[in-house]
PDB file of N, CA, C and O in Angstrom:
ATOM      1  N   MET A   1      12.765  13.170  21.098  1.00  0.00           N
ATOM      2  CA  MET A   1      12.184  12.627  19.878  1.00  0.00           C
ATOM      3  C   MET A   1      11.502  11.296  20.185  1.00  0.00           C
ATOM      4  O   MET A   1      11.990  10.511  20.999  1.00  0.00           O
ATOM      5  N   LYS A   2      10.385  11.053  19.535  1.00  0.00           N
ATOM      6  CA  LYS A   2       9.619   9.836  19.765  1.00  0.00           C
ATOM      7  C   LYS A   2      10.256   8.661  19.024  1.00  0.00           C
ATOM      8  O   LYS A   2      10.873   8.827  17.972  1.00  0.00           O
ATOM      9  N   ASN A   3      10.091   7.486  19.594  1.00  0.00           N
ATOM     10  CA  ASN A   3      10.606   6.269  18.981  1.00  0.00           C
ATOM     11  C   ASN A   3       9.781   5.953  17.732  1.00  0.00           C
ATOM     12  O   ASN A   3       8.554   5.907  17.819  1.00  0.00           O
ATOM     13  N   PRO A   4      10.413   5.733  16.571  1.00  0.00           N
ATOM     14  CA  PRO A   4       9.650   5.452  15.348  1.00  0.00           C
ATOM     15  C   PRO A   4       8.792   4.194  15.443  1.00  0.00           C
ATOM     16  O   PRO A   4       7.754   4.095  14.789  1.00  0.00           O
ATOM     17  N   TYR A   5       9.226   3.236  16.254  1.00  0.00           N
ATOM     18  CA  TYR A   5       8.445   2.012  16.406  1.00  0.00           C
ATOM     19  C   TYR A   5       7.198   2.246  17.264  1.00  0.00           C
ATOM     20  O   TYR A   5       6.262   1.448  17.218  1.00  0.00           O
ATOM     21  N   ASP A   6       7.177   3.321  18.041  1.00  0.00           N
ATOM     22  CA  ASP A   6       5.988   3.678  18.811  1.00  0.00           C
ATOM     23  C   ASP A   6       5.017   4.506  17.978  1.00  0.00           C
ATOM     24  O   ASP A   6       3.806   4.444  18.194  1.00  0.00           O
ATOM     25  N   ILE A   7       5.536   5.277  17.029  1.00  0.00           N
ATOM     26  CA  ILE A   7       4.689   6.133  16.192  1.00  0.00           C
ATOM     27  C   ILE A   7       3.788   5.282  15.301  1.00  0.00           C
ATOM     28  O   ILE A   7       2.592   5.550  15.193  1.00  0.00           O
ATOM     29  N   ILE A   8       4.355   4.257  14.661  1.00  0.00           N
ATOM     30  CA  ILE A   8       3.581   3.385  13.780  1.00  0.00           C
ATOM     31  C   ILE A   8       3.040   2.230  14.613  1.00  0.00           C
ATOM     32  O   ILE A   8       3.802   1.391  15.092  1.00  0.00           O
ATOM     33  N   LYS A   9       1.711   2.192  14.784  1.00  0.00           N
ATOM     34  CA  LYS A   9       1.109   1.125  15.591  1.00  0.00           C
ATOM     35  C   LYS A   9       1.000  -0.175  14.805  1.00  0.00           C
ATOM     36  O   LYS A   9       1.483  -1.219  15.243  1.00  0.00           O
ATOM     37  N   ARG A  10       0.356  -0.100  13.627  1.00  0.00           N
ATOM     38  CA  ARG A  10       0.159  -1.309  12.827  1.00  0.00           C
ATOM     39  C   ARG A  10      -0.287  -0.905  11.430  1.00  0.00           C
ATOM     40  O   ARG A  10      -0.821   0.189  11.245  1.00  0.00           O
ATOM     41  N   PRO A  11      -0.074  -1.776  10.442  1.00  0.00           N
ATOM     42  CA  PRO A  11      -0.619  -1.496   9.112  1.00  0.00           C
ATOM     43  C   PRO A  11      -2.119  -1.786   9.099  1.00  0.00           C
ATOM     44  O   PRO A  11      -2.587  -2.710   9.764  1.00  0.00           O
ATOM     45  N   LEU A  12      -2.855  -1.001   8.348  1.00  0.00           N
ATOM     46  CA  LEU A  12      -4.294  -1.230   8.199  1.00  0.00           C
ATOM     47  C   LEU A  12      -4.520  -1.949   6.873  1.00  0.00           C
ATOM     48  O   LEU A  12      -4.192  -1.427   5.808  1.00  0.00           O
ATOM     49  N   ILE A  13      -5.080  -3.141   6.951  1.00  0.00           N
ATOM     50  CA  ILE A  13      -5.323  -3.927   5.748  1.00  0.00           C
ATOM     51  C   ILE A  13      -6.833  -4.027   5.563  1.00  0.00           C
ATOM     52  O   ILE A  13      -7.499  -4.863   6.173  1.00  0.00           O
ATOM     53  N   THR A  14      -7.348  -3.159   4.714  1.00  0.00           N
ATOM     54  CA  THR A  14      -8.769  -3.136   4.384  1.00  0.00           C
ATOM     55  C   THR A  14      -8.896  -3.223   2.866  1.00  0.00           C
ATOM     56  O   THR A  14      -7.895  -3.231   2.151  1.00  0.00           O
ATOM     57  N   GLU A  15     -10.117  -3.286   2.389  1.00  0.00           N
ATOM     58  CA  GLU A  15     -10.336  -3.352   0.945  1.00  0.00           C
ATOM     59  C   GLU A  15      -9.787  -2.099   0.257  1.00  0.00           C
ATOM     60  O   GLU A  15      -9.128  -2.192  -0.779  1.00  0.00           O
ATOM     61  N   LYS A  16     -10.058  -0.949   0.829  1.00  0.00           N
ATOM     62  CA  LYS A  16      -9.574   0.297   0.243  1.00  0.00           C
ATOM     63  C   LYS A  16      -8.050   0.373   0.310  1.00  0.00           C
ATOM     64  O   LYS A  16      -7.409   0.817  -0.642  1.00  0.00           O
ATOM     65  N   ALA A  17      -7.470  -0.055   1.427  1.00  0.00           N
ATOM     66  CA  ALA A  17      -6.017   0.014   1.592  1.00  0.00           C
ATOM     67  C   ALA A  17      -5.302  -0.893   0.600  1.00  0.00           C
ATOM     68  O   ALA A  17      -4.240  -0.530   0.093  1.00  0.00           O
ATOM     69  N   THR A  18      -5.862  -2.062   0.315  1.00  0.00           N
ATOM     70  CA  THR A  18      -5.215  -2.955  -0.645  1.00  0.00           C
ATOM     71  C   THR A  18      -5.300  -2.407  -2.066  1.00  0.00           C
ATOM     72  O   THR A  18      -4.414  -2.667  -2.879  1.00  0.00           O
ATOM     73  N   LYS A  19      -6.350  -1.656  -2.376  1.00  0.00           N
ATOM     74  CA  LYS A  19      -6.429  -1.007  -3.688  1.00  0.00           C
ATOM     75  C   LYS A  19      -5.397   0.113  -3.805  1.00  0.00           C
ATOM     76  O   LYS A  19      -4.837   0.334  -4.879  1.00  0.00           O
ATOM     77  N   LEU A  20      -5.144   0.819  -2.703  1.00  0.00           N
ATOM     78  CA  LEU A  20      -4.173   1.908  -2.723  1.00  0.00           C
ATOM     79  C   LEU A  20      -2.738   1.408  -2.867  1.00  0.00           C
ATOM     80  O   LEU A  20      -1.868   2.157  -3.313  1.00  0.00           O
ATOM     81  N   VAL A  21      -2.478   0.155  -2.496  1.00  0.00           N
ATOM     82  CA  VAL A  21      -1.127  -0.400  -2.617  1.00  0.00           C
ATOM     83  C   VAL A  21      -0.684  -0.398  -4.076  1.00  0.00           C
ATOM     84  O   VAL A  21       0.499  -0.208  -4.357  1.00  0.00           O
ATOM     85  N   ASP A  22      -1.613  -0.606  -5.011  1.00  0.00           N
ATOM     86  CA  ASP A  22      -1.281  -0.584  -6.436  1.00  0.00           C
ATOM     87  C   ASP A  22      -0.788   0.788  -6.880  1.00  0.00           C
ATOM     88  O   ASP A  22      -0.047   0.893  -7.858  1.00  0.00           O
ATOM     89  N   GLU A  23      -1.192   1.841  -6.172  1.00  0.00           N
ATOM     90  CA  GLU A  23      -0.761   3.206  -6.484  1.00  0.00           C
ATOM     91  C   GLU A  23       0.481   3.610  -5.701  1.00  0.00           C
ATOM     92  O   GLU A  23       0.953   4.739  -5.831  1.00  0.00           O
ATOM     93  N   GLY A  24       1.015   2.701  -4.890  1.00  0.00           N
ATOM     94  CA  GLY A  24       2.203   3.008  -4.086  1.00  0.00           C
ATOM     95  C   GLY A  24       1.874   3.714  -2.785  1.00  0.00           C
ATOM     96  O   GLY A  24       2.726   4.388  -2.207  1.00  0.00           O
ATOM     97  N   LYS A  25       0.624   3.562  -2.316  1.00  0.00           N
ATOM     98  CA  LYS A  25       0.189   4.197  -1.071  1.00  0.00           C
ATOM     99  C   LYS A  25      -0.091   3.117  -0.033  1.00  0.00           C
ATOM    100  O   LYS A  25      -0.751   2.120  -0.326  1.00  0.00           O
ATOM    101  N   TYR A  26       0.414   3.321   1.177  1.00  0.00           N
ATOM    102  CA  TYR A  26       0.279   2.347   2.255  1.00  0.00           C
ATOM    103  C   TYR A  26      -0.374   3.016   3.454  1.00  0.00           C
ATOM    104  O   TYR A  26      -0.077   4.169   3.766  1.00  0.00           O
ATOM    105  N   THR A  27      -1.270   2.289   4.132  1.00  0.00           N
ATOM    106  CA  THR A  27      -2.059   2.843   5.224  1.00  0.00           C
ATOM    107  C   THR A  27      -1.625   2.238   6.553  1.00  0.00           C
ATOM    108  O   THR A  27      -1.492   1.021   6.684  1.00  0.00           O
ATOM    109  N   PHE A  28      -1.405   3.114   7.542  1.00  0.00           N
ATOM    110  CA  PHE A  28      -0.992   2.684   8.872  1.00  0.00           C
ATOM    111  C   PHE A  28      -1.858   3.354   9.924  1.00  0.00           C
ATOM    112  O   PHE A  28      -2.350   4.464   9.722  1.00  0.00           O
ATOM    113  N   GLU A  29      -2.042   2.671  11.049  1.00  0.00           N
ATOM    114  CA  GLU A  29      -2.607   3.323  12.223  1.00  0.00           C
ATOM    115  C   GLU A  29      -1.431   3.895  12.990  1.00  0.00           C
ATOM    116  O   GLU A  29      -0.457   3.193  13.263  1.00  0.00           O
ATOM    117  N   VAL A  30      -1.523   5.176  13.339  1.00  0.00           N
ATOM    118  CA  VAL A  30      -0.410   5.845  14.008  1.00  0.00           C
ATOM    119  C   VAL A  30      -0.849   6.368  15.368  1.00  0.00           C
ATOM    120  O   VAL A  30      -2.036   6.418  15.689  1.00  0.00           O
ATOM    121  N   MET A  31       0.138   6.752  16.148  1.00  0.00           N
ATOM    122  CA  MET A  31      -0.087   7.262  17.491  1.00  0.00           C
ATOM    123  C   MET A  31      -0.841   8.597  17.421  1.00  0.00           C
ATOM    124  O   MET A  31      -0.547   9.409  16.543  1.00  0.00           O
ATOM    125  N   PRO A  32      -1.799   8.846  18.314  1.00  0.00           N
ATOM    126  CA  PRO A  32      -2.483  10.136  18.298  1.00  0.00           C
ATOM    127  C   PRO A  32      -1.510  11.260  18.637  1.00  0.00           C
ATOM    128  O   PRO A  32      -0.628  11.094  19.479  1.00  0.00           O
ATOM    129  N   GLY A  33      -1.672  12.385  17.985  1.00  0.00           N
ATOM    130  CA  GLY A  33      -0.846  13.540  18.304  1.00  0.00           C
ATOM    131  C   GLY A  33       0.416  13.677  17.479  1.00  0.00           C
ATOM    132  O   GLY A  33       1.152  14.649  17.652  1.00  0.00           O
ATOM    133  N   VAL A  34       0.697  12.732  16.580  1.00  0.00           N
ATOM    134  CA  VAL A  34       1.888  12.876  15.740  1.00  0.00           C
ATOM    135  C   VAL A  34       1.522  13.648  14.482  1.00  0.00           C
ATOM    136  O   VAL A  34       0.370  13.645  14.049  1.00  0.00           O
ATOM    137  N   ASN A  35       2.513  14.306  13.903  1.00  0.00           N
ATOM    138  CA  ASN A  35       2.258  15.070  12.687  1.00  0.00           C
ATOM    139  C   ASN A  35       2.853  14.361  11.474  1.00  0.00           C
ATOM    140  O   ASN A  35       3.463  13.300  11.603  1.00  0.00           O
ATOM    141  N   LYS A  36       2.671  14.954  10.299  1.00  0.00           N
ATOM    142  CA  LYS A  36       3.104  14.332   9.052  1.00  0.00           C
ATOM    143  C   LYS A  36       4.616  14.142   9.000  1.00  0.00           C
ATOM    144  O   LYS A  36       5.097  13.133   8.484  1.00  0.00           O
ATOM    145  N   ILE A  37       5.356  15.092   9.522  1.00  0.00           N
ATOM    146  CA  ILE A  37       6.819  15.010   9.488  1.00  0.00           C
ATOM    147  C   ILE A  37       7.307  13.838  10.330  1.00  0.00           C
ATOM    148  O   ILE A  37       8.211  13.112   9.915  1.00  0.00           O
ATOM    149  N   GLU A  38       6.719  13.648  11.504  1.00  0.00           N
ATOM    150  CA  GLU A  38       7.110  12.536  12.374  1.00  0.00           C
ATOM    151  C   GLU A  38       6.762  11.188  11.740  1.00  0.00           C
ATOM    152  O   GLU A  38       7.534  10.236  11.846  1.00  0.00           O
ATOM    153  N   VAL A  39       5.604  11.105  11.083  1.00  0.00           N
ATOM    154  CA  VAL A  39       5.212   9.865  10.413  1.00  0.00           C
ATOM    155  C   VAL A  39       6.172   9.573   9.266  1.00  0.00           C
ATOM    156  O   VAL A  39       6.595   8.431   9.085  1.00  0.00           O
ATOM    157  N   LYS A  40       6.514  10.590   8.496  1.00  0.00           N
ATOM    158  CA  LYS A  40       7.438  10.413   7.370  1.00  0.00           C
ATOM    159  C   LYS A  40       8.782   9.893   7.855  1.00  0.00           C
ATOM    160  O   LYS A  40       9.307   8.930   7.296  1.00  0.00           O
ATOM    161  N   ARG A  41       9.344  10.509   8.880  1.00  0.00           N
ATOM    162  CA  ARG A  41      10.644  10.076   9.408  1.00  0.00           C
ATOM    163  C   ARG A  41      10.577   8.657   9.955  1.00  0.00           C
ATOM    164  O   ARG A  41      11.510   7.875   9.773  1.00  0.00           O
ATOM    165  N   ALA A  42       9.474   8.321  10.625  1.00  0.00           N
ATOM    166  CA  ALA A  42       9.331   6.983  11.209  1.00  0.00           C
ATOM    167  C   ALA A  42       9.275   5.911  10.122  1.00  0.00           C
ATOM    168  O   ALA A  42       9.949   4.886  10.229  1.00  0.00           O
ATOM    169  N   VAL A  43       8.478   6.139   9.078  1.00  0.00           N
ATOM    170  CA  VAL A  43       8.359   5.154   7.996  1.00  0.00           C
ATOM    171  C   VAL A  43       9.693   5.003   7.270  1.00  0.00           C
ATOM    172  O   VAL A  43      10.100   3.889   6.942  1.00  0.00           O
ATOM    173  N   GLU A  44      10.371   6.119   7.020  1.00  0.00           N
ATOM    174  CA  GLU A  44      11.666   6.051   6.337  1.00  0.00           C
ATOM    175  C   GLU A  44      12.696   5.298   7.172  1.00  0.00           C
ATOM    176  O   GLU A  44      13.503   4.547   6.625  1.00  0.00           O
ATOM    177  N   GLU A  45      12.676   5.489   8.479  1.00  0.00           N
ATOM    178  CA  GLU A  45      13.655   4.829   9.345  1.00  0.00           C
ATOM    179  C   GLU A  45      13.342   3.348   9.538  1.00  0.00           C
ATOM    180  O   GLU A  45      14.250   2.517   9.507  1.00  0.00           O
ATOM    181  N   VAL A  46      12.079   3.012   9.735  1.00  0.00           N
ATOM    182  CA  VAL A  46      11.708   1.627  10.018  1.00  0.00           C
ATOM    183  C   VAL A  46      11.811   0.755   8.763  1.00  0.00           C
ATOM    184  O   VAL A  46      12.337  -0.356   8.826  1.00  0.00           O
ATOM    185  N   PHE A  47      11.310   1.251   7.623  1.00  0.00           N
ATOM    186  CA  PHE A  47      11.228   0.429   6.417  1.00  0.00           C
ATOM    187  C   PHE A  47      12.322   0.726   5.392  1.00  0.00           C
ATOM    188  O   PHE A  47      12.412   0.024   4.384  1.00  0.00           O
ATOM    189  N   LYS A  48      13.151   1.739   5.617  1.00  0.00           N
ATOM    190  CA  LYS A  48      14.262   2.088   4.715  1.00  0.00           C
ATOM    191  C   LYS A  48      13.767   2.368   3.294  1.00  0.00           C
ATOM    192  O   LYS A  48      14.279   1.807   2.325  1.00  0.00           O
ATOM    193  N   VAL A  49      12.761   3.245   3.185  1.00  0.00           N
ATOM    194  CA  VAL A  49      12.202   3.656   1.899  1.00  0.00           C
ATOM    195  C   VAL A  49      12.150   5.179   1.860  1.00  0.00           C
ATOM    196  O   VAL A  49      12.366   5.839   2.876  1.00  0.00           O
ATOM    197  N   ASN A  50      11.863   5.735   0.683  1.00  0.00           N
ATOM    198  CA  ASN A  50      11.717   7.182   0.530  1.00  0.00           C
ATOM    199  C   ASN A  50      10.235   7.525   0.454  1.00  0.00           C
ATOM    200  O   ASN A  50       9.509   7.000  -0.390  1.00  0.00           O
ATOM    201  N   VAL A  51       9.792   8.412   1.344  1.00  0.00           N
ATOM    202  CA  VAL A  51       8.390   8.821   1.406  1.00  0.00           C
ATOM    203  C   VAL A  51       8.227  10.132   0.650  1.00  0.00           C
ATOM    204  O   VAL A  51       8.973  11.086   0.869  1.00  0.00           O
ATOM    205  N   VAL A  52       7.237  10.166  -0.247  1.00  0.00           N
ATOM    206  CA  VAL A  52       6.965  11.360  -1.043  1.00  0.00           C
ATOM    207  C   VAL A  52       5.908  12.233  -0.376  1.00  0.00           C
ATOM    208  O   VAL A  52       6.036  13.457  -0.353  1.00  0.00           O
ATOM    209  N   ASN A  53       4.850  11.596   0.175  1.00  0.00           N
ATOM    210  CA  ASN A  53       3.728  12.355   0.721  1.00  0.00           C
ATOM    211  C   ASN A  53       3.089  11.581   1.878  1.00  0.00           C
ATOM    212  O   ASN A  53       3.116  10.351   1.909  1.00  0.00           O
ATOM    213  N   VAL A  54       2.515  12.326   2.827  1.00  0.00           N
ATOM    214  CA  VAL A  54       1.796  11.727   3.953  1.00  0.00           C
ATOM    215  C   VAL A  54       0.469  12.461   4.127  1.00  0.00           C
ATOM    216  O   VAL A  54       0.436  13.689   4.214  1.00  0.00           O
ATOM    217  N   ASN A  55      -0.620  11.702   4.177  1.00  0.00           N
ATOM    218  CA  ASN A  55      -1.940  12.251   4.492  1.00  0.00           C
ATOM    219  C   ASN A  55      -2.399  11.633   5.800  1.00  0.00           C
ATOM    220  O   ASN A  55      -2.262  10.427   6.006  1.00  0.00           O
ATOM    221  N   ILE A  56      -2.949  12.466   6.693  1.00  0.00           N
ATOM    222  CA  ILE A  56      -3.385  11.986   8.004  1.00  0.00           C
ATOM    223  C   ILE A  56      -4.889  12.181   8.146  1.00  0.00           C
ATOM    224  O   ILE A  56      -5.435  13.218   7.770  1.00  0.00           O
ATOM    225  N   ILE A  57      -5.552  11.157   8.700  1.00  0.00           N
ATOM    226  CA  ILE A  57      -6.997  11.172   8.886  1.00  0.00           C
ATOM    227  C   ILE A  57      -7.299  10.844  10.340  1.00  0.00           C
ATOM    228  O   ILE A  57      -6.765   9.878  10.884  1.00  0.00           O
ATOM    229  N   ASN A  58      -8.152  11.643  10.969  1.00  0.00           N
ATOM    230  CA  ASN A  58      -8.616  11.350  12.323  1.00  0.00           C
ATOM    231  C   ASN A  58      -9.951  10.621  12.229  1.00  0.00           C
ATOM    232  O   ASN A  58     -10.902  11.130  11.636  1.00  0.00           O
ATOM    233  N   VAL A  59     -10.015   9.434  12.814  1.00  0.00           N
ATOM    234  CA  VAL A  59     -11.241   8.641  12.819  1.00  0.00           C
ATOM    235  C   VAL A  59     -11.898   8.834  14.179  1.00  0.00           C
ATOM    236  O   VAL A  59     -11.297   8.535  15.211  1.00  0.00           O
ATOM    237  N   ARG A  60     -13.123   9.328  14.183  1.00  0.00           N
ATOM    238  CA  ARG A  60     -13.830   9.594  15.439  1.00  0.00           C
ATOM    239  C   ARG A  60     -14.240   8.301  16.123  1.00  0.00           C
ATOM    240  O   ARG A  60     -14.335   7.246  15.496  1.00  0.00           O
ATOM    241  N   LYS A  61     -14.482   8.407  17.435  1.00  0.00           N
ATOM    242  CA  LYS A  61     -14.977   7.236  18.161  1.00  0.00           C
ATOM    243  C   LYS A  61     -16.425   6.994  17.756  1.00  0.00           C
ATOM    244  O   LYS A  61     -17.147   7.930  17.412  1.00  0.00           O
ATOM    245  N   LYS A  62     -16.843   5.731  17.799  1.00  0.00           N
ATOM    246  CA  LYS A  62     -18.207   5.375  17.429  1.00  0.00           C
ATOM    247  C   LYS A  62     -18.866   4.635  18.579  1.00  0.00           C
ATOM    248  O   LYS A  62     -18.233   3.849  19.283  1.00  0.00           O
ATOM    249  N   GLU A  63     -20.146   4.905  18.749  1.00  0.00           N
ATOM    250  CA  GLU A  63     -20.901   4.216  19.793  1.00  0.00           C
ATOM    251  C   GLU A  63     -21.214   2.798  19.324  1.00  0.00           C
ATOM    252  O   GLU A  63     -21.692   2.593  18.208  1.00  0.00           O
ATOM    253  N   ARG A  64     -20.946   1.840  20.172  1.00  0.00           N
ATOM    254  CA  ARG A  64     -21.199   0.432  19.872  1.00  0.00           C
ATOM    255  C   ARG A  64     -22.020  -0.183  20.991  1.00  0.00           C
ATOM    256  O   ARG A  64     -21.976   0.268  22.136  1.00  0.00           O
ATOM    257  N   ARG A  65     -22.777  -1.233  20.639  1.00  0.00           N
ATOM    258  CA  ARG A  65     -23.591  -1.896  21.641  1.00  0.00           C
ATOM    259  C   ARG A  65     -23.550  -3.401  21.406  1.00  0.00           C
ATOM    260  O   ARG A  65     -23.684  -3.871  20.276  1.00  0.00           O
ATOM    261  N   VAL A  66     -23.364  -4.146  22.488  1.00  0.00           N
ATOM    262  CA  VAL A  66     -23.432  -5.603  22.444  1.00  0.00           C
ATOM    263  C   VAL A  66     -24.497  -6.003  23.455  1.00  0.00           C
ATOM    264  O   VAL A  66     -24.272  -5.971  24.664  1.00  0.00           O
ATOM    265  N   GLY A  67     -25.653  -6.377  22.940  1.00  0.00           N
ATOM    266  CA  GLY A  67     -26.766  -6.691  23.836  1.00  0.00           C
ATOM    267  C   GLY A  67     -27.197  -5.445  24.586  1.00  0.00           C
ATOM    268  O   GLY A  67     -27.513  -4.425  23.975  1.00  0.00           O
ATOM    269  N   LYS A  68     -27.209  -5.526  25.897  1.00  0.00           N
ATOM    270  CA  LYS A  68     -27.619  -4.371  26.697  1.00  0.00           C
ATOM    271  C   LYS A  68     -26.437  -3.485  27.079  1.00  0.00           C
ATOM    272  O   LYS A  68     -26.631  -2.428  27.680  1.00  0.00           O
ATOM    273  N   TYR A  69     -25.230  -3.894  26.742  1.00  0.00           N
ATOM    274  CA  TYR A  69     -24.031  -3.143  27.123  1.00  0.00           C
ATOM    275  C   TYR A  69     -23.654  -2.147  26.041  1.00  0.00           C
ATOM    276  O   TYR A  69     -23.524  -2.497  24.868  1.00  0.00           O
ATOM    277  N   GLU A  70     -23.481  -0.903  26.455  1.00  0.00           N
ATOM    278  CA  GLU A  70     -23.114   0.149  25.523  1.00  0.00           C
ATOM    279  C   GLU A  70     -21.694   0.603  25.793  1.00  0.00           C
ATOM    280  O   GLU A  70     -21.215   0.568  26.927  1.00  0.00           O
ATOM    281  N   GLY A  71     -21.040   1.023  24.744  1.00  0.00           N
ATOM    282  CA  GLY A  71     -19.683   1.524  24.884  1.00  0.00           C
ATOM    283  C   GLY A  71     -19.272   2.236  23.611  1.00  0.00           C
ATOM    284  O   GLY A  71     -20.109   2.562  22.770  1.00  0.00           O
ATOM    285  N   PHE A  72     -17.988   2.474  23.476  1.00  0.00           N
ATOM    286  CA  PHE A  72     -17.473   3.181  22.322  1.00  0.00           C
ATOM    287  C   PHE A  72     -16.312   2.424  21.708  1.00  0.00           C
ATOM    288  O   PHE A  72     -15.502   1.818  22.411  1.00  0.00           O
ATOM    289  N   ARG A  73     -16.242   2.467  20.387  1.00  0.00           N
ATOM    290  CA  ARG A  73     -15.037   2.033  19.702  1.00  0.00           C
ATOM    291  C   ARG A  73     -14.088   3.218  19.784  1.00  0.00           C
ATOM    292  O   ARG A  73     -14.499   4.337  19.478  1.00  0.00           O
ATOM    293  N   PRO A  74     -12.852   3.023  20.178  1.00  0.00           N
ATOM    294  CA  PRO A  74     -11.976   4.167  20.414  1.00  0.00           C
ATOM    295  C   PRO A  74     -11.649   4.937  19.136  1.00  0.00           C
ATOM    296  O   PRO A  74     -11.691   4.390  18.034  1.00  0.00           O
ATOM    297  N   ALA A  75     -11.326   6.202  19.308  1.00  0.00           N
ATOM    298  CA  ALA A  75     -10.893   7.029  18.193  1.00  0.00           C
ATOM    299  C   ALA A  75      -9.515   6.563  17.737  1.00  0.00           C
ATOM    300  O   ALA A  75      -8.768   5.960  18.509  1.00  0.00           O
ATOM    301  N   ALA A  76      -9.186   6.844  16.486  1.00  0.00           N
ATOM    302  CA  ALA A  76      -7.900   6.417  15.936  1.00  0.00           C
ATOM    303  C   ALA A  76      -7.380   7.486  14.988  1.00  0.00           C
ATOM    304  O   ALA A  76      -8.090   8.431  14.643  1.00  0.00           O
ATOM    305  N   ARG A  77      -6.143   7.323  14.578  1.00  0.00           N
ATOM    306  CA  ARG A  77      -5.509   8.241  13.632  1.00  0.00           C
ATOM    307  C   ARG A  77      -4.841   7.396  12.559  1.00  0.00           C
ATOM    308  O   ARG A  77      -4.020   6.532  12.866  1.00  0.00           O
ATOM    309  N   LYS A  78      -5.194   7.644  11.293  1.00  0.00           N
ATOM    310  CA  LYS A  78      -4.631   6.886  10.180  1.00  0.00           C
ATOM    311  C   LYS A  78      -3.691   7.773   9.384  1.00  0.00           C
ATOM    312  O   LYS A  78      -3.875   8.987   9.295  1.00  0.00           O
ATOM    313  N   ALA A  79      -2.680   7.138   8.808  1.00  0.00           N
ATOM    314  CA  ALA A  79      -1.760   7.842   7.920  1.00  0.00           C
ATOM    315  C   ALA A  79      -1.672   7.070   6.614  1.00  0.00           C
ATOM    316  O   ALA A  79      -1.423   5.865   6.613  1.00  0.00           O
ATOM    317  N   ILE A  80      -1.879   7.771   5.498  1.00  0.00           N
ATOM    318  CA  ILE A  80      -1.696   7.179   4.177  1.00  0.00           C
ATOM    319  C   ILE A  80      -0.379   7.719   3.643  1.00  0.00           C
ATOM    320  O   ILE A  80      -0.230   8.919   3.413  1.00  0.00           O
ATOM    321  N   VAL A  81       0.578   6.811   3.449  1.00  0.00           N
ATOM    322  CA  VAL A  81       1.943   7.179   3.086  1.00  0.00           C
ATOM    323  C   VAL A  81       2.177   6.816   1.624  1.00  0.00           C
ATOM    324  O   VAL A  81       1.957   5.671   1.227  1.00  0.00           O
ATOM    325  N   THR A  82       2.624   7.787   0.816  1.00  0.00           N
ATOM    326  CA  THR A  82       2.947   7.556  -0.583  1.00  0.00           C
ATOM    327  C   THR A  82       4.455   7.393  -0.714  1.00  0.00           C
ATOM    328  O   THR A  82       5.224   8.246  -0.270  1.00  0.00           O
ATOM    329  N   LEU A  83       4.871   6.285  -1.328  1.00  0.00           N
ATOM    330  CA  LEU A  83       6.293   6.010  -1.512  1.00  0.00           C
ATOM    331  C   LEU A  83       6.753   6.460  -2.889  1.00  0.00           C
ATOM    332  O   LEU A  83       5.949   6.682  -3.794  1.00  0.00           O
ATOM    333  N   GLN A  84       8.074   6.590  -3.023  1.00  0.00           N
ATOM    334  CA  GLN A  84       8.677   6.935  -4.303  1.00  0.00           C
ATOM    335  C   GLN A  84       8.404   5.807  -5.294  1.00  0.00           C
ATOM    336  O   GLN A  84       8.304   4.646  -4.898  1.00  0.00           O
ATOM    337  N   LYS A  85       8.282   6.140  -6.581  1.00  0.00           N
ATOM    338  CA  LYS A  85       7.970   5.126  -7.595  1.00  0.00           C
ATOM    339  C   LYS A  85       9.007   4.016  -7.579  1.00  0.00           C
ATOM    340  O   LYS A  85      10.207   4.262  -7.459  1.00  0.00           O
ATOM    341  N   GLY A  86       8.515   2.787  -7.702  1.00  0.00           N
ATOM    342  CA  GLY A  86       9.401   1.633  -7.744  1.00  0.00           C
ATOM    343  C   GLY A  86       9.700   1.016  -6.390  1.00  0.00           C
ATOM    344  O   GLY A  86      10.316  -0.048  -6.325  1.00  0.00           O
ATOM    345  N   GLN A  87       9.279   1.657  -5.305  1.00  0.00           N
ATOM    346  CA  GLN A  87       9.528   1.117  -3.974  1.00  0.00           C
ATOM    347  C   GLN A  87       8.255   0.473  -3.431  1.00  0.00           C
ATOM    348  O   GLN A  87       7.149   0.952  -3.683  1.00  0.00           O
ATOM    349  N   THR A  88       8.423  -0.615  -2.684  1.00  0.00           N
ATOM    350  CA  THR A  88       7.286  -1.312  -2.089  1.00  0.00           C
ATOM    351  C   THR A  88       7.617  -1.691  -0.653  1.00  0.00           C
ATOM    352  O   THR A  88       8.773  -1.644  -0.233  1.00  0.00           O
ATOM    353  N   LEU A  89       6.586  -2.065   0.087  1.00  0.00           N
ATOM    354  CA  LEU A  89       6.747  -2.569   1.450  1.00  0.00           C
ATOM    355  C   LEU A  89       6.274  -4.014   1.486  1.00  0.00           C
ATOM    356  O   LEU A  89       5.243  -4.345   0.901  1.00  0.00           O
ATOM    357  N   ASP A  90       7.017  -4.868   2.164  1.00  0.00           N
ATOM    358  CA  ASP A  90       6.648  -6.276   2.266  1.00  0.00           C
ATOM    359  C   ASP A  90       5.586  -6.517   3.330  1.00  0.00           C
ATOM    360  O   ASP A  90       5.079  -7.633   3.450  1.00  0.00           O
ATOM    361  N   VAL A  91       5.245  -5.505   4.092  1.00  0.00           N
ATOM    362  CA  VAL A  91       4.267  -5.645   5.173  1.00  0.00           C
ATOM    363  C   VAL A  91       2.908  -6.059   4.625  1.00  0.00           C
ATOM    364  O   VAL A  91       2.168  -6.780   5.293  1.00  0.00           O
ATOM    365  N   PHE A  92       2.572  -5.614   3.422  1.00  0.00           N
ATOM    366  CA  PHE A  92       1.243  -5.835   2.873  1.00  0.00           C
ATOM    367  C   PHE A  92       1.164  -7.062   1.976  1.00  0.00           C
ATOM    368  O   PHE A  92       0.112  -7.324   1.393  1.00  0.00           O
ATOM    369  N   GLU A  93       2.245  -7.816   1.852  1.00  0.00           N
ATOM    370  CA  GLU A  93       2.218  -9.040   1.051  1.00  0.00           C
ATOM    371  C   GLU A  93       1.525 -10.133   1.847  1.00  0.00           C
ATOM    372  O   GLU A  93       1.880 -10.387   2.998  1.00  0.00           O
ATOM    373  N   VAL A  94       0.544 -10.776   1.242  1.00  0.00           N
ATOM    374  CA  VAL A  94      -0.213 -11.818   1.944  1.00  0.00           C
ATOM    375  C   VAL A  94       0.119 -13.170   1.355  1.00  0.00           C
ATOM    376  O   VAL A  94      -0.412 -14.186   1.803  1.00  0.00           O
TER     377      VAL A  94
END
């Protein structure tokens, strides 16, 4: 079994993610190759909350250029986790 602290890389704090917090949905960058069940177990174990739903999004790599140098922004995997009503995470408090 994978370590739950390795599955969840970091919280994603964007404009859209902060709007979703009002609905009880939290966005994380997760390890590539994990499924919804593994993300659910990891969030429940790390943050001690009840997860109702998990949606996973694969973000493709994008070509980037700085001056004459070309490269790619790496691909990523996002998870939007819905918590049970009345529960919150302190990770997103600013």
